[in-house]
HTML snippet that shows the backbone in 3Dmol.js (N, CA, C, O; Angstrom):
<script src="https://3Dmol.org/build/3Dmol-min.js"></script>
<div id="view" style="width:600px;height:400px;position:relative"></div>
<script>
const pdb = `
ATOM      1  N   UNK A   1      80.713  71.425  93.182  1.00  0.00           N
ATOM      2  CA  UNK A   1      80.185  70.100  93.406  1.00  0.00           C
ATOM      3  C   UNK A   1      81.026  69.235  94.387  1.00  0.00           C
ATOM      4  O   UNK A   1      80.393  68.784  95.341  1.00  0.00           O
ATOM      5  N   UNK A   2      82.124  68.981  94.324  1.00  0.00           N
ATOM      6  CA  UNK A   2      82.746  67.892  95.167  1.00  0.00           C
ATOM      7  C   UNK A   2      82.593  68.968  96.723  1.00  0.00           C
ATOM      8  O   UNK A   2      82.678  68.343  97.780  1.00  0.00           O
ATOM      9  N   UNK A   3      82.454  69.967  96.787  1.00  0.00           N
ATOM     10  CA  UNK A   3      82.465  70.572  98.228  1.00  0.00           C
ATOM     11  C   UNK A   3      80.779  70.185  98.847  1.00  0.00           C
ATOM     12  O   UNK A   3      80.425  70.142 100.025  1.00  0.00           O
ATOM     13  N   UNK A   4      80.152  69.999  97.913  1.00  0.00           N
ATOM     14  CA  UNK A   4      78.642  69.553  98.245  1.00  0.00           C
ATOM     15  C   UNK A   4      78.850  68.006  98.640  1.00  0.00           C
ATOM     16  O   UNK A   4      78.431  67.666  99.747  1.00  0.00           O
ATOM     17  N   UNK A   5      79.441  67.081  97.849  1.00  0.00           N
ATOM     18  CA  UNK A   5      79.662  65.804  98.184  1.00  0.00           C
ATOM     19  C   UNK A   5      80.414  65.407  99.347  1.00  0.00           C
ATOM     20  O   UNK A   5      80.155  64.415 100.028  1.00  0.00           O
ATOM     21  N   UNK A   6      81.611  66.441  99.603  1.00  0.00           N
ATOM     22  CA  UNK A   6      82.359  66.272 101.002  1.00  0.00           C
ATOM     23  C   UNK A   6      81.647  66.534 102.115  1.00  0.00           C
ATOM     24  O   UNK A   6      81.611  65.758 103.069  1.00  0.00           O
ATOM     25  N   UNK A   7      81.016  67.677 102.068  1.00  0.00           N
ATOM     26  CA  UNK A   7      79.898  68.088 103.106  1.00  0.00           C
ATOM     27  C   UNK A   7      78.997  66.941 103.355  1.00  0.00           C
ATOM     28  O   UNK A   7      79.035  66.413 104.466  1.00  0.00           O
ATOM     29  N   UNK A   8      78.253  66.533 102.519  1.00  0.00           N
ATOM     30  CA  UNK A   8      77.441  65.463 102.691  1.00  0.00           C
ATOM     31  C   UNK A   8      78.125  63.982 103.464  1.00  0.00           C
ATOM     32  O   UNK A   8      77.611  63.266 104.323  1.00  0.00           O
ATOM     33  N   UNK A   9      79.206  63.888 102.915  1.00  0.00           N
ATOM     34  CA  UNK A   9      80.042  62.627 103.315  1.00  0.00           C
ATOM     35  C   UNK A   9      80.607  63.019 105.190  1.00  0.00           C
ATOM     36  O   UNK A   9      80.701  62.246 106.143  1.00  0.00           O
ATOM     37  N   UNK A  10      80.845  64.328 105.112  1.00  0.00           N
ATOM     38  CA  UNK A  10      81.141  64.514 106.626  1.00  0.00           C
ATOM     39  C   UNK A  10      80.072  64.719 107.498  1.00  0.00           C
ATOM     40  O   UNK A  10      80.434  64.891 108.662  1.00  0.00           O
ATOM     41  N   UNK A  11      78.839  64.757 107.300  1.00  0.00           N
ATOM     42  CA  UNK A  11      77.476  64.688 107.719  1.00  0.00           C
ATOM     43  C   UNK A  11      77.177  63.358 108.196  1.00  0.00           C
ATOM     44  O   UNK A  11      76.539  63.039 109.200  1.00  0.00           O
ATOM     45  N   UNK A  12      77.772  62.578 107.264  1.00  0.00           N
ATOM     46  CA  UNK A  12      77.476  60.940 107.396  1.00  0.00           C
ATOM     47  C   UNK A  12      78.509  60.398 108.124  1.00  0.00           C
ATOM     48  O   UNK A  12      78.583  59.170 108.178  1.00  0.00           O
ATOM     49  N   UNK A  13      79.442  61.179 108.782  1.00  0.00           N
ATOM     50  CA  UNK A  13      80.355  60.610 109.508  1.00  0.00           C
ATOM     51  C   UNK A  13      81.416  59.401 108.840  1.00  0.00           C
ATOM     52  O   UNK A  13      82.003  58.545 109.502  1.00  0.00           O
ATOM     53  N   UNK A  14      81.480  59.570 107.483  1.00  0.00           N
ATOM     54  CA  UNK A  14      82.344  58.858 106.450  1.00  0.00           C
ATOM     55  C   UNK A  14      83.818  59.051 106.846  1.00  0.00           C
ATOM     56  O   UNK A  14      84.169  60.162 107.242  1.00  0.00           O
ATOM     57  N   UNK A  15      84.644  58.109 106.772  1.00  0.00           N
ATOM     58  CA  UNK A  15      85.970  58.210 106.834  1.00  0.00           C
ATOM     59  C   UNK A  15      86.529  59.349 106.089  1.00  0.00           C
ATOM     60  O   UNK A  15      86.105  59.633 104.968  1.00  0.00           O
ATOM     61  N   UNK A  16      87.620  60.118 106.767  1.00  0.00           N
ATOM     62  CA  UNK A  16      88.286  60.852 106.192  1.00  0.00           C
ATOM     63  C   UNK A  16      88.870  60.806 104.811  1.00  0.00           C
ATOM     64  O   UNK A  16      88.736  61.640 103.916  1.00  0.00           O
ATOM     65  N   UNK A  17      89.622  59.544 104.800  1.00  0.00           N
ATOM     66  CA  UNK A  17      90.122  58.979 103.649  1.00  0.00           C
ATOM     67  C   UNK A  17      89.389  59.075 102.355  1.00  0.00           C
ATOM     68  O   UNK A  17      89.881  59.259 101.242  1.00  0.00           O
ATOM     69  N   UNK A  18      87.845  58.885 102.749  1.00  0.00           N
ATOM     70  CA  UNK A  18      86.901  58.608 101.303  1.00  0.00           C
ATOM     71  C   UNK A  18      86.832  60.294 101.028  1.00  0.00           C
ATOM     72  O   UNK A  18      86.782  60.759  99.889  1.00  0.00           O
ATOM     73  N   UNK A  19      86.839  61.154 102.303  1.00  0.00           N
ATOM     74  CA  UNK A  19      86.297  62.555 101.888  1.00  0.00           C
ATOM     75  C   UNK A  19      87.658  62.979 101.177  1.00  0.00           C
ATOM     76  O   UNK A  19      87.610  63.429 100.032  1.00  0.00           O
ATOM     77  N   UNK A  20      88.696  62.860 101.749  1.00  0.00           N
ATOM     78  CA  UNK A  20      89.868  63.071 100.639  1.00  0.00           C
ATOM     79  C   UNK A  20      89.816  62.574  99.440  1.00  0.00           C
ATOM     80  O   UNK A  20      90.223  63.184  98.451  1.00  0.00           O
ATOM     81  N   UNK A  21      89.365  61.540  99.418  1.00  0.00           N
ATOM     82  CA  UNK A  21      89.197  60.855  97.659  1.00  0.00           C
ATOM     83  C   UNK A  21      88.196  61.561  96.899  1.00  0.00           C
ATOM     84  O   UNK A  21      88.223  61.479  95.671  1.00  0.00           O
ATOM     85  N   UNK A  22      87.251  62.294  97.528  1.00  0.00           N
ATOM     86  CA  UNK A  22      86.325  62.917  96.810  1.00  0.00           C
ATOM     87  C   UNK A  22      86.979  64.178  96.297  1.00  0.00           C
ATOM     88  O   UNK A  22      86.922  64.490  95.108  1.00  0.00           O
ATOM     89  N   UNK A  23      87.692  65.006  97.346  1.00  0.00           N
ATOM     90  CA  UNK A  23      88.205  66.335  97.083  1.00  0.00           C
ATOM     91  C   UNK A  23      89.311  66.216  96.008  1.00  0.00           C
ATOM     92  O   UNK A  23      89.586  67.225  95.359  1.00  0.00           O
ATOM     93  N   UNK A  24      90.052  64.904  95.744  1.00  0.00           N
ATOM     94  CA  UNK A  24      90.873  64.645  94.946  1.00  0.00           C
ATOM     95  C   UNK A  24      90.553  64.968  93.657  1.00  0.00           C
ATOM     96  O   UNK A  24      91.247  65.626  92.882  1.00  0.00           O
ATOM     97  N   UNK A  25      89.137  64.329  93.386  1.00  0.00           N
ATOM     98  CA  UNK A  25      88.547  64.559  92.239  1.00  0.00           C
ATOM     99  C   UNK A  25      88.136  65.913  91.886  1.00  0.00           C
ATOM    100  O   UNK A  25      88.122  66.295  90.715  1.00  0.00           O
ATOM    101  N   UNK A  26      87.788  66.673  92.907  1.00  0.00           N
ATOM    102  CA  UNK A  26      87.329  68.258  92.981  1.00  0.00           C
ATOM    103  C   UNK A  26      88.285  68.860  92.526  1.00  0.00           C
ATOM    104  O   UNK A  26      87.972  69.872  91.898  1.00  0.00           O
ATOM    105  N   UNK A  27      90.079  68.485  92.638  1.00  0.00           N
ATOM    106  CA  UNK A  27      90.939  69.330  92.444  1.00  0.00           C
ATOM    107  C   UNK A  27      91.179  70.348  93.444  1.00  0.00           C
ATOM    108  O   UNK A  27      91.564  71.485  93.172  1.00  0.00           O
ATOM    109  N   UNK A  28      90.836  69.716  95.128  1.00  0.00           N
ATOM    110  CA  UNK A  28      91.638  70.588  95.869  1.00  0.00           C
ATOM    111  C   UNK A  28      92.295  70.073  96.814  1.00  0.00           C
ATOM    112  O   UNK A  28      91.843  69.467  97.786  1.00  0.00           O
ATOM    113  N   UNK A  29      93.611  70.345  96.502  1.00  0.00           N
ATOM    114  CA  UNK A  29      94.691  69.564  97.203  1.00  0.00           C
ATOM    115  C   UNK A  29      95.003  69.694  98.812  1.00  0.00           C
ATOM    116  O   UNK A  29      95.355  68.850  99.636  1.00  0.00           O
ATOM    117  N   UNK A  30      94.702  71.242  98.928  1.00  0.00           N
ATOM    118  CA  UNK A  30      94.783  71.583 100.411  1.00  0.00           C
ATOM    119  C   UNK A  30      93.793  71.038 101.229  1.00  0.00           C
ATOM    120  O   UNK A  30      94.095  70.849 102.408  1.00  0.00           O
ATOM    121  N   UNK A  31      92.361  70.664 100.738  1.00  0.00           N
ATOM    122  CA  UNK A  31      91.610  69.786 101.724  1.00  0.00           C
ATOM    123  C   UNK A  31      91.864  68.261 101.558  1.00  0.00           C
ATOM    124  O   UNK A  31      91.424  67.531 102.446  1.00  0.00           O
ATOM    125  N   UNK A  32      92.542  67.693 100.489  1.00  0.00           N
ATOM    126  CA  UNK A  32      92.850  66.387 100.255  1.00  0.00           C
ATOM    127  C   UNK A  32      94.027  66.187 101.453  1.00  0.00           C
ATOM    128  O   UNK A  32      93.891  65.195 102.169  1.00  0.00           O
ATOM    129  N   UNK A  33      95.133  67.047 101.695  1.00  0.00           N
ATOM    130  CA  UNK A  33      96.182  66.555 102.583  1.00  0.00           C
ATOM    131  C   UNK A  33      95.571  66.835 103.804  1.00  0.00           C
ATOM    132  O   UNK A  33      95.939  66.087 104.711  1.00  0.00           O
ATOM    133  N   UNK A  34      94.495  67.948 104.198  1.00  0.00           N
ATOM    134  CA  UNK A  34      93.819  68.032 105.758  1.00  0.00           C
ATOM    135  C   UNK A  34      93.157  66.673 105.825  1.00  0.00           C
ATOM    136  O   UNK A  34      93.300  65.953 106.814  1.00  0.00           O
ATOM    137  N   UNK A  35      92.527  66.366 104.913  1.00  0.00           N
ATOM    138  CA  UNK A  35      91.748  64.855 105.539  1.00  0.00           C
ATOM    139  C   UNK A  35      92.541  63.720 105.418  1.00  0.00           C
ATOM    140  O   UNK A  35      92.263  62.723 106.085  1.00  0.00           O
ATOM    141  N   UNK A  36      93.644  63.735 104.535  1.00  0.00           N
ATOM    142  CA  UNK A  36      94.474  62.549 104.659  1.00  0.00           C
ATOM    143  C   UNK A  36      95.323  62.495 106.074  1.00  0.00           C
ATOM    144  O   UNK A  36      95.576  61.409 106.597  1.00  0.00           O
ATOM    145  N   UNK A  37      95.761  63.802 106.681  1.00  0.00           N
ATOM    146  CA  UNK A  37      96.135  63.887 108.107  1.00  0.00           C
ATOM    147  C   UNK A  37      95.463  63.357 108.718  1.00  0.00           C
ATOM    148  O   UNK A  37      95.976  62.334 109.171  1.00  0.00           O
ATOM    149  N   UNK A  38      94.013  63.594 109.146  1.00  0.00           N
ATOM    150  CA  UNK A  38      92.964  63.024 109.732  1.00  0.00           C
ATOM    151  C   UNK A  38      93.077  61.776 109.773  1.00  0.00           C
ATOM    152  O   UNK A  38      93.338  61.113 110.776  1.00  0.00           O
ATOM    153  N   UNK A  39      92.843  61.295 108.443  1.00  0.00           N
ATOM    154  CA  UNK A  39      92.715  59.728 108.492  1.00  0.00           C
ATOM    155  C   UNK A  39      94.143  59.229 109.026  1.00  0.00           C
ATOM    156  O   UNK A  39      94.081  58.322 109.856  1.00  0.00           O
ATOM    157  N   UNK A  40      95.317  59.650 108.702  1.00  0.00           N
ATOM    158  CA  UNK A  40      96.455  59.309 109.364  1.00  0.00           C
ATOM    159  C   UNK A  40      96.292  58.949 111.000  1.00  0.00           C
ATOM    160  O   UNK A  40      96.385  57.866 111.578  1.00  0.00           O
ATOM    161  N   UNK A  41      96.033  60.194 111.469  1.00  0.00           N
ATOM    162  CA  UNK A  41      95.999  60.588 112.918  1.00  0.00           C
ATOM    163  C   UNK A  41      94.842  59.196 113.600  1.00  0.00           C
ATOM    164  O   UNK A  41      95.066  58.600 114.653  1.00  0.00           O
ATOM    165  N   UNK A  42      93.719  58.952 112.744  1.00  0.00           N
ATOM    166  CA  UNK A  42      92.727  58.049 113.204  1.00  0.00           C
ATOM    167  C   UNK A  42      93.346  56.724 112.911  1.00  0.00           C
ATOM    168  O   UNK A  42      92.935  55.767 113.567  1.00  0.00           O
ATOM    169  N   UNK A  43      94.382  56.511 111.918  1.00  0.00           N
ATOM    170  CA  UNK A  43      94.803  55.374 111.830  1.00  0.00           C
ATOM    171  C   UNK A  43      93.546  54.309 110.751  1.00  0.00           C
ATOM    172  O   UNK A  43      93.390  53.089 110.703  1.00  0.00           O
ATOM    173  N   UNK A  44      92.994  55.204 110.168  1.00  0.00           N
ATOM    174  CA  UNK A  44      92.067  54.628 109.115  1.00  0.00           C
ATOM    175  C   UNK A  44      92.729  53.489 108.461  1.00  0.00           C
ATOM    176  O   UNK A  44      93.903  53.617 108.115  1.00  0.00           O
ATOM    177  N   UNK A  45      92.028  52.270 108.232  1.00  0.00           N
ATOM    178  CA  UNK A  45      92.588  51.333 107.302  1.00  0.00           C
ATOM    179  C   UNK A  45      92.355  51.410 105.899  1.00  0.00           C
ATOM    180  O   UNK A  45      92.911  50.604 105.153  1.00  0.00           O
ATOM    181  N   UNK A  46      91.607  52.279 105.463  1.00  0.00           N
ATOM    182  CA  UNK A  46      91.631  52.944 104.116  1.00  0.00           C
ATOM    183  C   UNK A  46      92.775  53.283 103.530  1.00  0.00           C
ATOM    184  O   UNK A  46      93.107  53.069 102.364  1.00  0.00           O
ATOM    185  N   UNK A  47      93.491  53.928 104.547  1.00  0.00           N
ATOM    186  CA  UNK A  47      94.573  54.792 104.022  1.00  0.00           C
ATOM    187  C   UNK A  47      95.828  53.836 103.548  1.00  0.00           C
ATOM    188  O   UNK A  47      96.904  54.294 103.166  1.00  0.00           O
ATOM    189  N   UNK A  48      95.504  52.382 103.639  1.00  0.00           N
ATOM    190  CA  UNK A  48      96.774  51.732 103.123  1.00  0.00           C
ATOM    191  C   UNK A  48      96.569  51.524 101.345  1.00  0.00           C
ATOM    192  O   UNK A  48      97.384  50.830 100.738  1.00  0.00           O
ATOM    193  N   UNK A  49      95.479  52.156 100.659  1.00  0.00           N
ATOM    194  CA  UNK A  49      95.514  52.074  99.641  1.00  0.00           C
ATOM    195  C   UNK A  49      96.072  53.503  98.993  1.00  0.00           C
ATOM    196  O   UNK A  49      95.978  53.703  97.782  1.00  0.00           O
ATOM    197  N   UNK A  50      96.619  54.410  99.833  1.00  0.00           N
ATOM    198  CA  UNK A  50      97.001  55.509  99.558  1.00  0.00           C
ATOM    199  C   UNK A  50      98.135  55.647  98.074  1.00  0.00           C
ATOM    200  O   UNK A  50      98.098  56.544  97.231  1.00  0.00           O
ATOM    201  N   UNK A  51      98.674  54.977  98.097  1.00  0.00           N
ATOM    202  CA  UNK A  51     100.034  54.653  97.489  1.00  0.00           C
ATOM    203  C   UNK A  51      99.332  54.097  95.929  1.00  0.00           C
ATOM    204  O   UNK A  51      99.862  54.526  94.904  1.00  0.00           O
ATOM    205  N   UNK A  52      98.381  53.335  95.836  1.00  0.00           N
ATOM    206  CA  UNK A  52      98.085  52.868  94.315  1.00  0.00           C
ATOM    207  C   UNK A  52      96.765  53.312  94.112  1.00  0.00           C
ATOM    208  O   UNK A  52      96.397  53.031  92.971  1.00  0.00           O
ATOM    209  N   UNK A  53      95.861  53.930  94.813  1.00  0.00           N
ATOM    210  CA  UNK A  53      94.638  54.598  94.591  1.00  0.00           C
ATOM    211  C   UNK A  53      94.741  55.667  93.503  1.00  0.00           C
ATOM    212  O   UNK A  53      95.416  56.669  93.737  1.00  0.00           O
ATOM    213  N   UNK A  54      94.056  55.509  92.213  1.00  0.00           N
ATOM    214  CA  UNK A  54      94.555  56.354  90.998  1.00  0.00           C
ATOM    215  C   UNK A  54      93.528  57.704  91.328  1.00  0.00           C
ATOM    216  O   UNK A  54      93.461  58.500  90.392  1.00  0.00           O
ATOM    217  N   UNK A  55      92.865  57.987  92.338  1.00  0.00           N
ATOM    218  CA  UNK A  55      92.346  59.268  92.666  1.00  0.00           C
ATOM    219  C   UNK A  55      93.672  60.231  93.105  1.00  0.00           C
ATOM    220  O   UNK A  55      93.788  61.383  92.685  1.00  0.00           O
ATOM    221  N   UNK A  56      94.578  59.641  93.939  1.00  0.00           N
ATOM    222  CA  UNK A  56      95.678  60.570  94.236  1.00  0.00           C
ATOM    223  C   UNK A  56      96.816  60.450  93.550  1.00  0.00           C
ATOM    224  O   UNK A  56      97.803  60.899  94.134  1.00  0.00           O
ATOM    225  N   UNK A  57      97.031  59.882  92.257  1.00  0.00           N
ATOM    226  CA  UNK A  57      98.002  59.612  91.355  1.00  0.00           C
ATOM    227  C   UNK A  57      98.694  60.991  91.192  1.00  0.00           C
ATOM    228  O   UNK A  57      99.922  61.049  91.259  1.00  0.00           O
ATOM    229  N   UNK A  58      97.918  62.148  90.972  1.00  0.00           N
ATOM    230  CA  UNK A  58      98.396  63.556  90.456  1.00  0.00           C
ATOM    231  C   UNK A  58      99.277  64.188  91.810  1.00  0.00           C
ATOM    232  O   UNK A  58     100.062  65.134  91.739  1.00  0.00           O
ATOM    233  N   UNK A  59      99.012  63.586  92.776  1.00  0.00           N
ATOM    234  CA  UNK A  59      99.459  64.390  93.947  1.00  0.00           C
ATOM    235  C   UNK A  59     100.429  63.551  94.418  1.00  0.00           C
ATOM    236  O   UNK A  59     100.996  63.991  95.418  1.00  0.00           O
ATOM    237  N   UNK A  60     100.875  62.296  93.958  1.00  0.00           N
ATOM    238  CA  UNK A  60     102.185  61.495  94.492  1.00  0.00           C
ATOM    239  C   UNK A  60     103.243  61.965  94.413  1.00  0.00           C
ATOM    240  O   UNK A  60     104.064  61.297  95.042  1.00  0.00           O
ATOM    241  N   UNK A  61     103.795  63.117  93.767  1.00  0.00           N
ATOM    242  CA  UNK A  61     104.754  63.542  93.487  1.00  0.00           C
ATOM    243  C   UNK A  61     104.896  64.747  94.217  1.00  0.00           C
ATOM    244  O   UNK A  61     106.016  65.240  94.355  1.00  0.00           O
ATOM    245  N   UNK A  62     103.987  65.224  94.652  1.00  0.00           N
ATOM    246  CA  UNK A  62     104.121  66.407  95.821  1.00  0.00           C
ATOM    247  C   UNK A  62     104.683  66.034  97.309  1.00  0.00           C
ATOM    248  O   UNK A  62     104.567  64.932  97.845  1.00  0.00           O
ATOM    249  N   UNK A  63     105.218  67.013  97.778  1.00  0.00           N
ATOM    250  CA  UNK A  63     106.153  66.965  99.044  1.00  0.00           C
ATOM    251  C   UNK A  63     105.491  66.410 100.080  1.00  0.00           C
ATOM    252  O   UNK A  63     105.915  65.553 100.855  1.00  0.00           O
ATOM    253  N   UNK A  64     104.180  67.061 100.058  1.00  0.00           N
ATOM    254  CA  UNK A  64     103.250  66.802 101.321  1.00  0.00           C
ATOM    255  C   UNK A  64     102.916  65.304 101.257  1.00  0.00           C
ATOM    256  O   UNK A  64     103.026  64.632 102.283  1.00  0.00           O
ATOM    257  N   UNK A  65     102.518  64.750 100.111  1.00  0.00           N
ATOM    258  CA  UNK A  65     102.252  63.343  99.819  1.00  0.00           C
ATOM    259  C   UNK A  65     103.514  62.395 100.159  1.00  0.00           C
ATOM    260  O   UNK A  65     103.366  61.340 100.775  1.00  0.00           O
ATOM    261  N   UNK A  66     104.605  62.799  99.764  1.00  0.00           N
ATOM    262  CA  UNK A  66     105.861  61.970  99.832  1.00  0.00           C
ATOM    263  C   UNK A  66     106.160  61.909 101.466  1.00  0.00           C
ATOM    264  O   UNK A  66     106.686  60.912 101.961  1.00  0.00           O
ATOM    265  N   UNK A  67     105.787  63.041 102.243  1.00  0.00           N
ATOM    266  CA  UNK A  67     105.861  62.991 103.474  1.00  0.00           C
ATOM    267  C   UNK A  67     104.841  62.137 104.204  1.00  0.00           C
ATOM    268  O   UNK A  67     105.359  61.348 104.994  1.00  0.00           O
ATOM    269  N   UNK A  68     103.616  62.103 104.138  1.00  0.00           N
ATOM    270  CA  UNK A  68     102.560  61.366 104.131  1.00  0.00           C
ATOM    271  C   UNK A  68     102.831  59.838 103.902  1.00  0.00           C
ATOM    272  O   UNK A  68     102.428  58.991 104.699  1.00  0.00           O
ATOM    273  N   UNK A  69     103.377  59.605 103.026  1.00  0.00           N
ATOM    274  CA  UNK A  69     103.666  58.072 102.498  1.00  0.00           C
ATOM    275  C   UNK A  69     105.236  57.428 103.451  1.00  0.00           C
ATOM    276  O   UNK A  69     105.474  56.296 103.871  1.00  0.00           O
ATOM    277  N   UNK A  70     106.033  58.658 103.519  1.00  0.00           N
ATOM    278  CA  UNK A  70     107.062  57.958 104.386  1.00  0.00           C
ATOM    279  C   UNK A  70     107.032  57.919 105.768  1.00  0.00           C
ATOM    280  O   UNK A  70     107.910  57.302 106.371  1.00  0.00           O
ATOM    281  N   UNK A  71     105.873  58.666 106.528  1.00  0.00           N
ATOM    282  CA  UNK A  71     105.412  58.316 107.888  1.00  0.00           C
ATOM    283  C   UNK A  71     104.858  56.998 107.795  1.00  0.00           C
ATOM    284  O   UNK A  71     105.037  56.273 108.773  1.00  0.00           O
ATOM    285  N   UNK A  72     104.241  56.552 106.846  1.00  0.00           N
ATOM    286  CA  UNK A  72     103.149  55.326 106.712  1.00  0.00           C
ATOM    287  C   UNK A  72     104.370  54.401 106.332  1.00  0.00           C
ATOM    288  O   UNK A  72     103.951  53.339 105.872  1.00  0.00           O
ATOM    289  N   UNK A  73     105.695  54.463 106.377  1.00  0.00           N
ATOM    290  CA  UNK A  73     106.763  53.503 105.822  1.00  0.00           C
ATOM    291  C   UNK A  73     106.171  52.993 104.402  1.00  0.00           C
ATOM    292  O   UNK A  73     106.352  51.788 104.226  1.00  0.00           O
ATOM    293  N   UNK A  74     105.558  53.611 103.443  1.00  0.00           N
ATOM    294  CA  UNK A  74     105.384  53.215 102.113  1.00  0.00           C
ATOM    295  C   UNK A  74     106.537  53.903 101.086  1.00  0.00           C
ATOM    296  O   UNK A  74     106.806  55.104 101.124  1.00  0.00           O
ATOM    297  N   UNK A  75     107.068  53.098 100.314  1.00  0.00           N
ATOM    298  CA  UNK A  75     107.657  53.382  99.060  1.00  0.00           C
ATOM    299  C   UNK A  75     107.470  54.647  98.624  1.00  0.00           C
ATOM    300  O   UNK A  75     106.297  54.972  98.804  1.00  0.00           O
ATOM    301  N   UNK A  76     108.197  55.608  98.067  1.00  0.00           N
ATOM    302  CA  UNK A  76     107.861  56.900  97.687  1.00  0.00           C
ATOM    303  C   UNK A  76     108.789  56.969  96.144  1.00  0.00           C
ATOM    304  O   UNK A  76     108.766  57.988  95.454  1.00  0.00           O
TER     305      UNK A  76
END
`;
const viewer = $3Dmol.createViewer("view");
viewer.addModel(pdb, "pdb");
viewer.setStyle({}, {cartoon: {color: "spectrum"}});
viewer.zoomTo();
viewer.render();
</script>
C-alpha cells in the first residue's frame, strides 16, 4: 500500500520529505533514508520537522538518521 501511495506522490512531484514520511509508515527504512537524503540535497523546508515528526520517531536512534540530523546541525 505504501509503495502505491509513494509512487502516486512521485508522479505528482510532491517533496521527497513527504514521500519519506509515507515510506516511514510503510516500514521501508531504506526508502525513507533515500528520500530524506534527496530532500536534504534539495534543501526542502519541510525537513526542519525531521527531529520532531512522529512518523520518523522509530528511526531517530538509527545511525543514518543521526548522521542526517547532525548534517542539519540538529541535536541528536
